[in-house]
C-alpha positions as a Markdown table, in Angstrom:
| # | Residue | x | y | z |
|---|---|---|---|---|
| 1 | Met | -23.9 | 77.0 | -12.0 |
| 2 | Thr | -24.1 | 75.6 | -8.5 |
| 3 | Glu | -20.5 | 75.1 | -7.0 |
| 4 | Thr | -21.4 | 72.7 | -4.4 |
| 5 | Pro | -23.6 | 69.7 | -6.0 |
| 6 | Leu | -24.4 | 68.2 | -2.6 |
| 7 | Leu | -25.0 | 70.0 | 0.9 |
| 8 | Val | -24.0 | 68.0 | 3.9 |
| 9 | Glu | -25.0 | 68.7 | 7.5 |
| 10 | Cys | -24.6 | 66.6 | 10.4 |
| 11 | Ala | -26.5 | 67.1 | 13.8 |
| 12 | Asp | -28.0 | 65.2 | 16.6 |
| 13 | Gly | -27.0 | 62.0 | 14.8 |
| 14 | Val | -28.7 | 62.7 | 11.4 |
| 15 | Leu | -26.5 | 63.4 | 8.4 |
| 16 | Thr | -28.7 | 65.4 | 6.0 |
| 17 | Leu | -27.7 | 65.2 | 2.4 |
| 18 | Thr | -29.5 | 67.8 | 0.0 |
| 19 | Leu | -29.1 | 67.3 | -3.7 |
| 20 | Asn | -27.9 | 70.8 | -4.8 |
| 21 | Arg | -28.2 | 71.3 | -8.5 |
| 22 | Pro | -31.7 | 73.1 | -8.3 |
| 23 | Asp | -31.3 | 74.7 | -11.7 |
| 24 | Lys | -31.2 | 71.3 | -13.2 |
| 25 | Leu | -33.9 | 70.0 | -10.9 |
| 26 | Asn | -31.0 | 68.3 | -9.1 |
| 27 | Ala | -30.3 | 65.9 | -12.0 |
| 28 | Phe | -27.3 | 63.6 | -11.5 |
| 29 | Asn | -23.9 | 64.3 | -12.9 |
| 30 | Ala | -20.5 | 62.8 | -12.1 |
| 31 | Asp | -19.8 | 65.6 | -9.5 |
| 32 | Leu | -23.0 | 64.7 | -7.6 |
| 33 | His | -22.5 | 61.0 | -7.8 |
| 34 | Arg | -18.9 | 61.6 | -6.4 |
| 35 | Ala | -20.1 | 63.7 | -3.6 |
| 36 | Leu | -22.9 | 61.3 | -2.6 |
| 37 | Ala | -20.5 | 58.5 | -2.6 |
| 38 | Glu | -18.2 | 60.3 | -0.3 |
| 39 | Ala | -21.1 | 61.4 | 2.0 |
| 40 | Leu | -22.5 | 57.9 | 2.2 |
| 41 | Gly | -19.0 | 56.6 | 3.0 |
| 42 | Arg | -19.0 | 59.0 | 6.0 |
| 43 | Ala | -22.4 | 57.5 | 6.9 |
| 44 | Glu | -20.9 | 54.0 | 6.9 |
| 45 | Asp | -17.8 | 54.8 | 9.0 |
| 46 | Asp | -18.7 | 57.5 | 11.4 |
| 47 | Ala | -20.6 | 56.1 | 14.6 |
| 48 | Thr | -21.9 | 59.3 | 15.3 |
| 49 | Val | -24.1 | 59.1 | 12.2 |
| 50 | Arg | -27.1 | 57.1 | 13.3 |
| 51 | Ala | -29.6 | 58.0 | 10.4 |
| 52 | Val | -29.4 | 59.6 | 7.0 |
| 53 | Leu | -31.9 | 62.2 | 5.5 |
| 54 | Leu | -31.8 | 62.6 | 1.7 |
| 55 | Thr | -33.7 | 65.4 | -0.1 |
| 56 | Gly | -33.5 | 68.0 | -2.9 |
| 57 | Ala | -32.9 | 71.7 | -3.0 |
| 58 | Gly | -35.4 | 74.0 | -4.8 |
| 59 | Arg | -38.6 | 72.8 | -6.6 |
| 60 | Gly | -37.7 | 69.3 | -7.3 |
| 61 | Phe | -36.1 | 66.2 | -5.6 |
| 62 | Cys | -34.3 | 64.8 | -8.7 |
| 63 | Ala | -35.0 | 64.7 | -12.5 |
| 64 | Gly | -32.6 | 61.7 | -12.9 |
| 65 | Gln | -29.5 | 61.8 | -15.1 |
| 66 | Asp | -28.6 | 65.2 | -16.5 |
| 67 | Leu | -29.4 | 64.7 | -20.4 |
| 68 | Gly | -27.3 | 67.8 | -21.0 |
| 69 | Asp | -24.2 | 65.4 | -20.7 |
| 70 | Arg | -26.0 | 63.1 | -23.2 |
| 71 | Asp | -26.6 | 65.3 | -26.2 |
| 72 | Pro | -26.5 | 63.0 | -29.4 |
| 73 | Arg | -25.6 | 66.1 | -31.4 |
| 74 | Thr | -22.1 | 66.0 | -29.8 |
| 75 | Trp | -21.7 | 62.2 | -30.3 |
| 76 | Asp | -18.9 | 60.6 | -32.3 |
| 77 | Ala | -20.4 | 57.3 | -31.5 |
| 78 | Pro | -23.3 | 56.2 | -29.1 |
| 79 | Pro | -22.2 | 56.2 | -25.5 |
| 80 | Asp | -21.9 | 53.0 | -23.4 |
| 81 | Leu | -24.4 | 53.7 | -20.8 |
| 82 | Ser | -23.5 | 50.5 | -18.9 |
| 83 | Val | -20.3 | 52.3 | -17.8 |
| 84 | Thr | -22.3 | 55.1 | -16.2 |
| 85 | Leu | -24.4 | 52.5 | -14.3 |
| 86 | Glu | -21.6 | 50.3 | -13.2 |
| 87 | Thr | -19.4 | 53.4 | -12.1 |
| 88 | Tyr | -22.1 | 55.5 | -10.4 |
| 89 | Tyr | -25.8 | 54.4 | -10.2 |
| 90 | Asn | -25.4 | 50.6 | -9.2 |
| 91 | Pro | -22.9 | 51.6 | -6.3 |
| 92 | Leu | -25.2 | 54.2 | -5.0 |
| 93 | Val | -28.1 | 51.9 | -4.8 |
| 94 | Arg | -26.1 | 49.2 | -3.3 |
| 95 | Arg | -24.8 | 51.4 | -0.8 |
| 96 | Leu | -28.2 | 52.8 | 0.3 |
| 97 | Arg | -29.6 | 49.4 | 0.6 |
| 98 | Ala | -26.4 | 48.0 | 2.5 |
| 99 | Leu | -26.0 | 51.0 | 4.9 |
| 100 | Pro | -26.6 | 49.6 | 8.4 |
| 101 | Lys | -28.6 | 52.7 | 9.4 |
| 102 | Pro | -31.9 | 54.0 | 8.3 |
| 103 | Val | -32.0 | 56.3 | 5.3 |
| 104 | Val | -35.1 | 58.7 | 5.2 |
| 105 | Cys | -36.0 | 60.3 | 1.9 |
| 106 | Ala | -37.9 | 63.6 | 1.7 |
| 107 | Val | -39.0 | 63.9 | -1.9 |
| 108 | Asn | -40.0 | 67.7 | -2.2 |
| 109 | Gly | -41.0 | 67.7 | -5.9 |
| 110 | Val | -40.6 | 65.7 | -9.1 |
| 111 | Ala | -38.6 | 62.5 | -8.8 |
| 112 | Ala | -38.1 | 61.2 | -12.3 |
| 113 | Gly | -36.1 | 58.3 | -13.8 |
| 114 | Ala | -33.2 | 57.4 | -11.7 |
| 115 | Gly | -34.2 | 60.1 | -9.2 |
| 116 | Ala | -37.5 | 58.1 | -8.6 |
| 117 | Asn | -35.6 | 54.9 | -8.2 |
| 118 | Val | -33.1 | 56.1 | -5.9 |
| 119 | Ala | -35.8 | 57.6 | -3.7 |
| 120 | Phe | -37.5 | 54.0 | -3.7 |
| 121 | Ala | -34.1 | 52.5 | -2.6 |
| 122 | Cys | -34.3 | 54.4 | 0.6 |
| 123 | Asp | -35.8 | 52.9 | 3.7 |
| 124 | Ile | -38.7 | 55.4 | 4.4 |
| 125 | Val | -40.0 | 57.8 | 1.8 |
| 126 | Leu | -42.1 | 60.8 | 2.5 |
| 127 | Ala | -43.3 | 63.0 | -0.3 |
| 128 | Ala | -44.9 | 66.5 | -0.6 |
| 129 | Arg | -48.4 | 66.3 | -2.0 |
| 130 | Ser | -47.2 | 68.2 | -5.0 |
| 131 | Ala | -44.5 | 65.6 | -5.7 |
| 132 | Arg | -44.7 | 63.4 | -8.8 |
| 133 | Phe | -42.8 | 60.0 | -9.5 |
| 134 | Ile | -42.1 | 59.3 | -13.1 |
| 135 | Glu | -40.5 | 56.3 | -14.7 |
| 136 | Ala | -39.3 | 58.5 | -17.6 |
| 137 | Phe | -37.2 | 55.9 | -19.1 |
| 138 | Ala | -39.5 | 55.0 | -22.0 |
| 139 | Arg | -39.8 | 58.7 | -23.1 |
| 140 | Ile | -36.2 | 58.5 | -24.3 |
| 141 | Gly | -35.9 | 54.8 | -25.3 |
| 142 | Leu | -34.2 | 53.4 | -22.4 |
| 143 | Val | -35.0 | 50.8 | -19.6 |
| 144 | Pro | -35.6 | 51.7 | -16.1 |
| 145 | Asp | -32.2 | 51.4 | -14.1 |
| 146 | Ala | -31.0 | 52.3 | -10.5 |
| 147 | Gly | -32.8 | 49.4 | -9.5 |
| 148 | Gly | -36.2 | 50.2 | -10.9 |
| 149 | Thr | -36.9 | 47.0 | -12.4 |
| 150 | Trp | -36.1 | 45.2 | -9.3 |
| 151 | Leu | -37.8 | 47.4 | -6.9 |
| 152 | Leu | -41.0 | 48.3 | -8.8 |
| 153 | Pro | -42.5 | 44.8 | -9.2 |
| 154 | Arg | -41.6 | 43.8 | -5.7 |
| 155 | Ile | -43.3 | 47.0 | -4.3 |
| 156 | Leu | -46.2 | 47.2 | -6.8 |
| 157 | Gly | -46.7 | 43.8 | -8.4 |
| 158 | Glu | -46.1 | 43.1 | -12.1 |
| 159 | Ala | -49.1 | 44.8 | -13.6 |
| 160 | Arg | -48.5 | 48.2 | -12.3 |
| 161 | Ala | -44.8 | 48.0 | -12.5 |
| 162 | Lys | -45.1 | 47.3 | -16.3 |
| 163 | Ala | -47.6 | 50.1 | -16.7 |
| 164 | Leu | -45.5 | 52.7 | -15.0 |
| 165 | Ala | -42.4 | 51.5 | -16.9 |
| 166 | Leu | -43.9 | 51.3 | -20.3 |
| 167 | Thr | -46.3 | 54.5 | -20.3 |
| 168 | Gly | -44.1 | 56.8 | -18.2 |
| 169 | Glu | -47.2 | 58.3 | -16.6 |
| 170 | Pro | -46.7 | 60.3 | -13.5 |
| 171 | Val | -47.8 | 59.1 | -10.2 |
| 172 | Ser | -49.1 | 61.6 | -7.6 |
| 173 | Ala | -47.7 | 61.5 | -4.1 |
| 174 | Asp | -51.1 | 60.5 | -2.7 |
| 175 | Asp | -51.3 | 57.6 | -5.3 |
| 176 | Ala | -47.7 | 56.7 | -4.5 |
| 177 | Ala | -48.6 | 56.4 | -0.7 |
| 178 | Ser | -51.9 | 54.4 | -1.2 |
| 179 | Trp | -50.0 | 51.9 | -3.6 |
| 180 | Gly | -47.4 | 51.3 | -1.0 |
| 181 | Leu | -44.5 | 52.9 | -3.1 |
| 182 | Ile | -43.8 | 55.3 | -0.3 |
| 183 | Trp | -44.5 | 55.6 | 3.4 |
| 184 | Arg | -46.5 | 58.8 | 3.5 |
| 185 | Ala | -47.7 | 61.9 | 1.5 |
| 186 | Val | -47.9 | 65.2 | 3.6 |
| 187 | Asp | -48.5 | 68.6 | 2.9 |
| 188 | Asp | -45.9 | 70.6 | 1.1 |
| 189 | Glu | -45.1 | 72.9 | 4.0 |
| 190 | Ala | -44.9 | 70.1 | 6.5 |
| 191 | Leu | -42.6 | 67.8 | 4.6 |
| 192 | Met | -39.2 | 68.8 | 6.0 |
| 193 | Asp | -40.5 | 69.1 | 9.4 |
| 194 | Glu | -41.9 | 65.6 | 9.4 |
| 195 | Ala | -39.0 | 64.2 | 7.8 |
| 196 | Arg | -36.6 | 65.8 | 10.2 |
| 197 | Ala | -38.5 | 64.5 | 13.0 |
| 198 | Leu | -38.6 | 61.1 | 11.8 |
| 199 | Ala | -34.9 | 61.0 | 11.1 |
| 200 | Leu | -34.3 | 62.4 | 14.6 |
| 201 | Arg | -36.5 | 59.7 | 16.1 |
| 202 | Leu | -34.6 | 57.0 | 14.1 |
| 203 | Ala | -31.3 | 58.5 | 15.2 |
| 204 | Ala | -32.0 | 58.2 | 18.7 |
| 205 | Gly | -33.1 | 54.7 | 18.3 |
| 206 | Pro | -31.2 | 51.3 | 18.7 |
| 207 | Thr | -29.1 | 51.6 | 15.6 |
| 208 | Arg | -27.7 | 48.2 | 15.5 |
| 209 | Gly | -31.2 | 46.6 | 15.7 |
| 210 | Leu | -32.6 | 49.0 | 13.2 |
| 211 | Gly | -29.9 | 48.2 | 10.7 |
| 212 | Leu | -30.4 | 44.5 | 11.3 |
| 213 | Thr | -34.3 | 44.9 | 10.8 |
| 214 | Lys | -33.6 | 46.9 | 7.6 |
| 215 | His | -31.6 | 44.0 | 6.1 |
| 216 | Leu | -33.9 | 41.3 | 7.3 |
| 217 | Ile | -36.9 | 42.8 | 5.5 |
| 218 | Gln | -34.9 | 43.6 | 2.4 |
| 219 | Asp | -33.6 | 40.1 | 2.0 |
| 220 | Ala | -36.7 | 38.3 | 2.9 |
| 221 | Ala | -38.0 | 38.2 | -0.7 |
| 222 | Ser | -35.1 | 36.2 | -1.8 |
| 223 | Arg | -35.4 | 33.4 | 0.9 |
| 224 | Asp | -37.7 | 30.8 | 1.8 |
| 225 | Ile | -39.3 | 30.7 | 5.3 |
| 226 | Asp | -36.6 | 28.3 | 6.7 |
| 227 | Ala | -33.8 | 30.4 | 5.5 |
| 228 | Gln | -35.6 | 33.6 | 7.0 |
| 229 | Leu | -36.1 | 32.0 | 10.3 |
| 230 | Asp | -32.3 | 31.2 | 10.4 |
| 231 | Ala | -31.5 | 34.8 | 9.5 |
| 232 | Glu | -33.8 | 36.1 | 12.1 |
| 233 | Arg | -32.0 | 33.8 | 14.6 |
| 234 | Asp | -28.7 | 35.1 | 13.7 |
| 235 | Ala | -29.6 | 38.8 | 13.7 |
| 236 | Gln | -31.2 | 38.4 | 17.0 |
| 237 | Arg | -28.1 | 36.9 | 18.5 |
| 238 | Ala | -26.3 | 40.0 | 17.2 |
| 239 | Ala | -28.9 | 42.4 | 18.6 |
| 240 | Gly | -29.1 | 40.8 | 21.8 |
| 241 | His | -25.5 | 41.4 | 22.3 |
| 242 | Ser | -25.9 | 45.1 | 21.9 |
| 243 | Ser | -25.7 | 47.6 | 24.7 |
| 244 | Asp | -28.9 | 49.1 | 23.3 |
| 245 | Tyr | -30.8 | 45.8 | 24.1 |
| 246 | Ala | -29.7 | 45.9 | 27.7 |
| 247 | Glu | -30.7 | 49.6 | 27.9 |
| 248 | Gly | -34.0 | 48.8 | 26.3 |
| 249 | Val | -34.8 | 46.0 | 28.8 |
| 250 | Thr | -33.7 | 48.1 | 31.7 |
| 251 | Ala | -35.7 | 51.0 | 30.8 |
| 252 | Phe | -38.8 | 48.9 | 30.4 |
| 253 | Leu | -38.3 | 47.3 | 33.8 |
| 254 | Glu | -37.5 | 50.9 | 35.4 |
| 255 | Lys | -40.6 | 52.3 | 33.6 |
| 256 | Arg | -38.7 | 55.2 | 31.8 |
| 257 | Ala | -37.8 | 56.0 | 28.3 |
| 258 | Pro | -34.7 | 54.3 | 26.9 |
| 259 | Arg | -31.4 | 56.2 | 26.3 |
| 260 | Phe | -29.9 | 54.2 | 23.1 |
| 261 | Thr | -26.5 | 55.1 | 22.2 |
| 262 | Gly | -26.4 | 53.2 | 18.9 |
| 263 | Ser | -24.0 | 50.5 | 20.2 |
């Protein structure tokens, strides 16, 4: 059994989080959830962390919930799965969406069930061409969770969202990219190099402005145009007060690359 469910490394402004239960295809259990919560709390509070990179160890990204913890043959009564969602998955998705820093997800293999939906909750998703995304809930009599019923129709539209959720058919990385589920499919051997390069690029960027942009885009679907214009106004005021804005304009006028500090 893996002793450390999550590998954490911080370098050059990037906090790399590697799901580390490869013998279980990095399926979620309570220990992994707690480790992720602690690491994302660090990302929120540590000003030296300016981007997050999430990936998986071994041959898969994440197989969703560890069903070894859900064996009906051991039940005295059916479990209340809402407790698991309220305790672990819902806070995780909310935290990823609320983090005022970009989150890159590198899907290195199968992403199934909650594993797929956690990936979709990240800001920019790259996947190895061998990766597959599977809304596996229907196969075991459940509904999509970890934000799946909110994310999928907004990304794909109702028809494709229903088809994926009701059939549980796998989606290839190339199809996921062409449908807009993810940013890009890349060759397997290039995945981590591309993901790290992207995370480093974002970490060197204007962190305040990137976080504001992330939230504006996420919230746009719930606003009308007038409310969104007001939100842009308020966010631009905040961005304009940042030292990175002053540096960006100065660098443009001096015809040099900007040196953003994230403040």
